[in-house]
NUSE-809106 format. One record per residue: x, y, z of N, C-alpha, C, O in turn; residue number from 1; residue in one letter. Coordinates in Angstrom, 3 decimals. Layout:
N
<site <X, Y, Z>, <X, Y, Z>, <X, Y, Z>, <X, Y, Z>, NUM, "A">
...
***
This chain:
90
<site <-6.830, -38.876, 6.804>, <-7.244, -39.453, 5.534>, <-8.456, -40.366, 5.680>, <-9.186, -40.584, 4.712>, 1, "X">
<site <-8.680, -40.907, 6.888>, <-9.865, -41.725, 7.117>, <-10.536, -41.327, 8.426>, <-9.910, -40.756, 9.319>, 2, "X">
<site <-11.819, -41.639, 8.517>, <-12.585, -41.392, 9.734>, <-12.447, -42.589, 10.667>, <-11.860, -43.603, 10.290>, 3, "X">
<site <-12.979, -42.482, 11.875>, <-12.917, -43.571, 12.845>, <-13.523, -44.863, 12.304>, <-13.079, -45.956, 12.654>, 4, "X">
<site <-14.537, -44.733, 11.451>, <-15.206, -45.916, 10.903>, <-14.466, -46.498, 9.689>, <-14.937, -47.457, 9.078>, 5, "X">
<site <-13.315, -45.923, 9.343>, <-12.521, -46.432, 8.229>, <-12.861, -45.835, 6.881>, <-12.175, -46.109, 5.896>, 6, "X">
<site <-13.903, -45.025, 6.815>, <-14.284, -44.405, 5.540>, <-13.302, -43.299, 5.178>, <-12.834, -42.554, 6.040>, 7, "X">
<site <-13.001, -43.210, 3.895>, <-12.074, -42.177, 3.408>, <-12.697, -40.793, 3.560>, <-13.897, -40.612, 3.354>, 8, "X">
<site <-11.876, -39.833, 3.919>, <-12.316, -38.447, 4.048>, <-12.225, -37.779, 2.688>, <-11.256, -37.961, 1.951>, 9, "X">
<site <-13.244, -37.009, 2.372>, <-13.274, -36.217, 1.146>, <-13.170, -34.746, 1.550>, <-13.871, -34.299, 2.457>, 10, "X">
<site <-12.303, -34.002, 0.883>, <-12.117, -32.584, 1.206>, <-12.927, -31.716, 0.267>, <-13.071, -32.031, -0.914>, 11, "X">
<site <-13.457, -30.623, 0.791>, <-14.278, -29.702, 0.010>, <-13.751, -28.289, 0.182>, <-13.516, -27.834, 1.301>, 12, "X">
<site <-13.570, -27.609, -0.922>, <-13.049, -26.240, -0.933>, <-14.126, -25.298, -1.454>, <-15.006, -25.705, -2.212>, 13, "X">
<site <-14.049, -24.048, -1.046>, <-14.910, -23.011, -1.611>, <-14.229, -22.452, -2.856>, <-13.027, -22.648, -3.039>, 14, "X">
<site <-14.975, -21.759, -3.714>, <-14.357, -21.160, -4.898>, <-13.324, -20.107, -4.519>, <-13.345, -19.568, -3.412>, 15, "X">
<site <-12.433, -19.827, -5.443>, <-11.416, -18.798, -5.220>, <-12.106, -17.490, -4.869>, <-13.053, -17.072, -5.536>, 16, "X">
<site <-11.623, -16.854, -3.821>, <-12.203, -15.590, -3.388>, <-11.772, -15.256, -1.972>, <-10.898, -15.910, -1.404>, 17, "X">
<site <-12.384, -14.248, -1.421>, <-11.986, -13.711, -0.124>, <-12.139, -14.718, 1.017>, <-11.260, -14.815, 1.873>, 18, "X">
<site <-13.245, -15.470, 1.040>, <-13.480, -16.426, 2.131>, <-12.421, -17.524, 2.091>, <-11.849, -17.877, 3.122>, 19, "X">
<site <-12.165, -18.058, 0.911>, <-11.156, -19.116, 0.756>, <-9.763, -18.600, 1.142>, <-9.032, -19.259, 1.882>, 20, "X">
<site <-9.412, -17.435, 0.640>, <-8.095, -16.866, 0.946>, <-7.915, -16.646, 2.446>, <-6.861, -16.956, 3.001>, 21, "X">
<site <-8.947, -16.109, 3.101>, <-8.874, -15.858, 4.547>, <-8.749, -17.175, 5.314>, <-7.988, -17.264, 6.278>, 22, "X">
<site <-9.495, -18.195, 4.889>, <-9.424, -19.494, 5.548>, <-8.004, -20.055, 5.517>, <-7.454, -20.423, 6.555>, 23, "X">
<site <-7.416, -20.119, 4.330>, <-6.075, -20.690, 4.217>, <-5.027, -19.840, 4.940>, <-4.085, -20.377, 5.523>, 24, "X">
<site <-5.188, -18.538, 4.902>, <-4.245, -17.661, 5.602>, <-4.308, -17.920, 7.103>, <-3.273, -18.048, 7.757>, 25, "X">
<site <-5.519, -17.998, 7.646>, <-5.675, -18.239, 9.085>, <-5.213, -19.639, 9.478>, <-4.558, -19.810, 10.507>, 26, "X">
<site <-5.549, -20.643, 8.666>, <-5.236, -22.021, 9.011>, <-3.759, -22.352, 8.822>, <-3.155, -23.013, 9.667>, 27, "X">
<site <-3.174, -21.891, 7.710>, <-1.818, -22.313, 7.365>, <-0.794, -21.191, 7.370>, <0.409, -21.447, 7.405>, 28, "X">
<site <-1.263, -19.952, 7.336>, <-0.335, -18.830, 7.229>, <0.190, -18.648, 5.812>, <1.154, -17.914, 5.591>, 29, "X">
<site <-0.452, -19.322, 4.844>, <0.000, -19.244, 3.448>, <-0.986, -18.451, 2.606>, <-2.192, -18.467, 2.851>, 30, "X">
<site <-0.448, -17.754, 1.605>, <-1.289, -16.989, 0.695>, <-1.770, -17.899, -0.437>, <-1.311, -19.037, -0.542>, 31, "X">
<site <-2.685, -17.421, -1.286>, <-3.236, -18.264, -2.357>, <-2.183, -18.853, -3.299>, <-2.330, -19.994, -3.738>, 32, "X">
<site <-1.151, -18.121, -3.610>, <-0.097, -18.625, -4.506>, <0.627, -19.797, -3.846>, <0.922, -20.794, -4.505>, 33, "X">
<site <0.912, -19.680, -2.557>, <1.592, -20.756, -1.838>, <0.710, -22.008, -1.731>, <1.208, -23.131, -1.811>, 34, "X">
<site <-0.583, -21.811, -1.551>, <-1.506, -22.941, -1.480>, <-1.580, -23.651, -2.826>, <-1.561, -24.881, -2.878>, 35, "X">
<site <-1.664, -22.891, -3.917>, <-1.681, -23.510, -5.257>, <-0.398, -24.298, -5.497>, <-0.436, -25.391, -6.062>, 36, "X">
<site <0.728, -23.753, -5.073>, <2.010, -24.445, -5.237>, <2.028, -25.736, -4.422>, <2.532, -26.758, -4.887>, 37, "X">
<site <1.485, -25.693, -3.219>, <1.417, -26.894, -2.379>, <0.630, -27.989, -3.084>, <1.093, -29.126, -3.173>, 38, "X">
<site <-0.563, -27.655, -3.587>, <-1.394, -28.669, -4.235>, <-0.761, -29.143, -5.541>, <-0.899, -30.312, -5.901>, 39, "X">
<site <-0.080, -28.269, -6.243>, <0.617, -28.687, -7.466>, <1.675, -29.743, -7.142>, <1.816, -30.731, -7.862>, 40, "X">
<site <2.412, -29.527, -6.063>, <3.426, -30.512, -5.649>, <2.785, -31.830, -5.245>, <3.290, -32.898, -5.590>, 41, "X">
<site <1.682, -31.764, -4.521>, <0.991, -32.980, -4.098>, <0.516, -33.800, -5.295>, <0.664, -35.021, -5.324>, 42, "X">
<site <-0.049, -33.120, -6.267>, <-0.540, -33.796, -7.470>, <0.632, -34.359, -8.263>, <0.593, -35.513, -8.690>, 43, "X">
<site <1.668, -33.560, -8.464>, <2.819, -33.979, -9.266>, <3.498, -35.221, -8.683>, <3.919, -36.112, -9.420>, 44, "X">
<site <3.600, -35.269, -7.360>, <4.267, -36.405, -6.720>, <3.322, -37.588, -6.498>, <3.753, -38.647, -6.041>, 45, "X">
<site <2.048, -37.415, -6.815>, <1.085, -38.500, -6.651>, <0.637, -38.723, -5.225>, <0.055, -39.762, -4.917>, 46, "X">
<site <0.895, -37.777, -4.355>, <0.529, -37.924, -2.938>, <-0.937, -37.657, -2.657>, <-1.541, -38.300, -1.799>, 47, "X">
<site <-1.508, -36.702, -3.385>, <-2.893, -36.324, -3.100>, <-3.460, -35.518, -4.252>, <-2.730, -34.992, -5.093>, 48, "X">
<site <-4.783, -35.435, -4.268>, <-5.486, -34.566, -5.199>, <-6.037, -33.385, -4.422>, <-6.344, -33.518, -3.238>, 49, "X">
<site <-6.167, -32.236, -5.062>, <-6.721, -31.081, -4.350>, <-8.182, -31.327, -3.981>, <-8.829, -32.197, -4.564>, 50, "X">
<site <-8.703, -30.570, -3.023>, <-10.107, -30.744, -2.633>, <-11.050, -30.460, -3.801>, <-10.752, -29.661, -4.689>, 51, "X">
<site <-12.185, -31.133, -3.769>, <-13.261, -30.825, -4.722>, <-13.729, -29.404, -4.428>, <-13.777, -28.990, -3.269>, 52, "X">
<site <-14.071, -28.664, -5.468>, <-14.463, -27.267, -5.287>, <-15.963, -27.099, -5.480>, <-16.512, -27.434, -6.529>, 53, "X">
<site <-16.616, -26.571, -4.441>, <-18.043, -26.240, -4.536>, <-18.186, -24.954, -5.343>, <-17.250, -24.160, -5.438>, 54, "X">
<site <-19.359, -24.763, -5.917>, <-19.611, -23.544, -6.704>, <-19.863, -22.329, -5.828>, <-19.759, -21.191, -6.287>, 55, "X">
<site <-20.194, -22.572, -4.569>, <-20.469, -21.462, -3.658>, <-20.736, -21.976, -2.265>, <-20.701, -23.181, -2.016>, 56, "X">
<site <-21.002, -21.062, -1.362>, <-21.219, -21.401, 0.041>, <-22.456, -22.278, 0.207>, <-22.429, -23.239, 0.976>, 57, "X">
<site <-23.533, -21.963, -0.497>, <-24.760, -22.738, -0.363>, <-24.544, -24.182, -0.800>, <-24.972, -25.112, -0.116>, 58, "X">
<site <-23.881, -24.372, -1.939>, <-23.614, -25.726, -2.410>, <-22.688, -26.455, -1.439>, <-22.896, -27.637, -1.165>, 59, "X">
<site <-21.685, -25.780, -0.920>, <-20.767, -26.403, 0.035>, <-21.532, -26.883, 1.261>, <-21.316, -28.003, 1.725>, 60, "X">
<site <-22.415, -26.057, 1.785>, <-23.191, -26.439, 2.965>, <-24.027, -27.687, 2.672>, <-24.078, -28.601, 3.495>, 61, "X">
<site <-24.674, -27.732, 1.525>, <-25.509, -28.888, 1.183>, <-24.678, -30.149, 0.991>, <-25.109, -31.232, 1.387>, 62, "X">
<site <-23.510, -30.034, 0.399>, <-22.622, -31.193, 0.249>, <-22.176, -31.685, 1.618>, <-22.170, -32.890, 1.869>, 63, "X">
<site <-21.804, -30.773, 2.503>, <-21.354, -31.156, 3.842>, <-22.457, -31.850, 4.632>, <-22.179, -32.755, 5.419>, 64, "X">
<site <-23.697, -31.437, 4.433>, <-24.827, -32.075, 5.114>, <-25.094, -33.457, 4.509>, <-25.328, -34.420, 5.239>, 65, "X">
<site <-25.058, -33.552, 3.191>, <-25.422, -34.791, 2.501>, <-24.342, -35.862, 2.550>, <-24.649, -37.051, 2.464>, 66, "X">
<site <-23.094, -35.462, 2.685>, <-21.982, -36.412, 2.642>, <-21.181, -36.335, 3.943>, <-20.267, -35.519, 4.059>, 67, "X">
<site <-21.518, -37.178, 4.920>, <-20.904, -37.083, 6.242>, <-19.398, -37.351, 6.285>, <-18.748, -37.032, 7.281>, 68, "X">
<site <-18.837, -37.926, 5.232>, <-17.389, -38.166, 5.223>, <-16.628, -37.008, 4.577>, <-15.428, -37.114, 4.324>, 69, "X">
<site <-17.328, -35.906, 4.313>, <-16.708, -34.739, 3.695>, <-16.380, -33.698, 4.763>, <-17.178, -33.427, 5.660>, 70, "X">
<site <-15.181, -33.122, 4.640>, <-14.741, -32.056, 5.542>, <-14.515, -30.806, 4.708>, <-13.856, -30.849, 3.669>, 71, "X">
<site <-15.064, -29.705, 5.168>, <-14.912, -28.428, 4.473>, <-14.950, -27.296, 5.484>, <-14.829, -27.514, 6.689>, 72, "X">
<site <-15.115, -26.108, 4.983>, <-15.153, -24.933, 5.852>, <-16.203, -23.967, 5.347>, <-16.491, -23.905, 4.152>, 73, "X">
<site <-16.770, -23.215, 6.275>, <-17.796, -22.213, 5.962>, <-17.605, -21.014, 6.882>, <-17.055, -21.147, 7.975>, 74, "X">
<site <-18.058, -19.845, 6.441>, <-18.086, -18.710, 7.365>, <-19.025, -19.026, 8.535>, <-20.010, -19.745, 8.369>, 75, "X">
<site <-18.720, -18.496, 9.690>, <-19.493, -18.755, 10.908>, <-20.997, -18.559, 10.695>, <-21.801, -19.361, 11.171>, 76, "X">
<site <-21.371, -17.515, 9.992>, <-22.795, -17.201, 9.785>, <-23.515, -18.242, 8.934>, <-24.745, -18.274, 8.921>, 77, "X">
<site <-22.788, -19.079, 8.235>, <-23.388, -20.068, 7.335>, <-23.539, -21.446, 7.964>, <-24.037, -22.367, 7.318>, 78, "X">
<site <-23.120, -21.599, 9.204>, <-23.190, -22.893, 9.882>, <-24.571, -23.050, 10.500>, <-25.085, -22.134, 11.142>, 79, "X">
<site <-25.172, -24.237, 10.297>, <-26.465, -24.503, 10.924>, <-26.400, -25.796, 11.728>, <-25.360, -26.454, 11.771>, 80, "X">
<site <-27.506, -26.156, 12.361>, <-27.532, -27.288, 13.289>, <-27.296, -28.638, 12.612>, <-27.043, -29.623, 13.304>, 81, "X">
<site <-27.371, -28.712, 11.304>, <-27.144, -29.978, 10.600>, <-25.663, -30.308, 10.467>, <-25.307, -31.428, 10.101>, 82, "X">
<site <-24.800, -29.342, 10.763>, <-23.366, -29.512, 10.572>, <-22.651, -29.736, 11.904>, <-23.075, -29.237, 12.946>, 83, "X">
<site <-21.577, -30.484, 11.845>, <-20.730, -30.702, 13.021>, <-19.453, -29.895, 12.839>, <-18.737, -30.076, 11.854>, 84, "X">
<site <-19.167, -29.013, 13.774>, <-17.997, -28.138, 13.717>, <-16.825, -28.848, 14.382>, <-16.909, -29.264, 15.538>, 85, "X">
<site <-15.730, -28.980, 13.635>, <-14.522, -29.613, 14.175>, <-13.529, -28.595, 14.706>, <-12.769, -28.894, 15.628>, 86, "X">
<site <-13.526, -27.390, 14.133>, <-12.571, -26.366, 14.510>, <-13.148, -24.995, 14.176>, <-13.744, -24.806, 13.115>, 87, "X">
<site <-12.971, -24.055, 15.072>, <-13.361, -22.664, 14.809>, <-12.083, -21.835, 14.768>, <-11.265, -21.881, 15.687>, 88, "X">
<site <-11.926, -21.075, 13.685>, <-10.783, -20.181, 13.565>, <-11.183, -18.790, 14.029>, <-12.334, -18.388, 13.860>, 89, "X">
<site <-10.241, -18.049, 14.613>, <-10.575, -16.695, 15.096>, <-10.904, -15.746, 13.958>, <-11.204, -14.576, 14.197>, 90, "X">
***
């Protein structure tokens, strides 16, 4: 929830589609319906809000570059030297 410097982490999601579905399936083993249910429970119980949603891969990349406290995901081919990779999924 926070970085080493104490700043709050902001989560960034891609729009609904194949890249997003594949990411969540690989990371959590859950399908899109299960992920929506998870976030619905988080919101309902007041534990968390779902990630902010970028309009596309290009916007997500620019947000990740401009806002260092934001964590998101991109396809491997979309990563450039301005980004810091925390985890690579197979």
